[in-house]
N, C-alpha and C positions, 0 to 999 in steps of 0.2 A: 613308870606306871603310870604318873602325873600328865607327863608330855602326850601319851597314846588316849588318855580321858579328852584332856583338852583339845587335842588333833583331833578326837571322832565326832566331839560334839560341834567346831568350826567346820568340819569337811559334812556334816550331817544338813547343815544351813544351806551352805553351799551348793551340793548335790541339787538340795529343795528348786535352787535359783538358776542352776544349767539346765534343769528338766523343765521350769516355766519356759523360759527362753527357748530350747528346742519346740516346747509346744504351740511358740507363737508362732514360729519358725513352719511348723508343718501345716496348720489350722491356717495362720493367715489375720489369728484372731487375738484378741487380748485377753487376758482372765477375765476382766469383767464383759468384754461380748462375749464370751463364750457360757458363764452363768446363766447370762440372758437368755442365749439362746436354748439352753439346757433345762431351764426352770422347771417346765410343766413336767420335765421325766423324771427329774428329783424328787418335786415333790408328790408324786405319783409314789413312786418307790416308796418315797417315806411315809406312803397313808397304807400303802400295801399290807402291814405288819409284818414284812419279811425283813426288818431293818430298825427292830426299837431304837436302838442307839443314835441314827441318824436321825429320826423323827424325833427324840427326844434332842437332839442337836440343832436341827431346824428349828423345834418349837422354842426352844432357850435365844436363839438370835432373832428370831423376828422377821417381819417382812423389809427391813431393813437390812440384815445380816453384820457384816463385821467385815472392818478393815484389815487387812493383815499386812500392819507394819514390821518390817521384818528385821529394823535397827532394834524396835521397840523389843522385841520378842528374843533377839541375839543379846541385847543387855540385859534383861529380865531372866535368861538362861543361863548364862556364863555366870551372873551373881547369887544365883542359887545354887549353881556349880561350884562355887567358891565359896561361899558361906557355910554348906554342908560339907567341904574339906576341911574347911578352919577349924569345925567344929568337931569332927570326928575325933572317935578315942585315939591316944597315943596307939602306932601300930597296927591301926585296923587299915590305914592304905600305907603301902609300903613307898618310900620317898617324900613322902607328906613332912617330916623336920627336918629333911634338906632342901624342901623346895620353896619353904612357906617361914 
């Protein structure tokens, strides 16, 4: 079970990278270029009131936005996943005692 959990985490981030690569090939734009071209439409959608969570997200990141640092995201997520497994009660995660 632990191998499936870990594989799922790694695969999830890998799929993101693959989709980004396909989008770059399809549009000819980098992620940053795509965001710049669609900035007005995204801000209009956020201001419409239809997407309140998206509006809160844009407000939180501000005009500067954020950098998607996948290495940092991967390391942070993996650390949280492994720390959570380490501190889980005995028997809560099948195979944990053998794997750790």
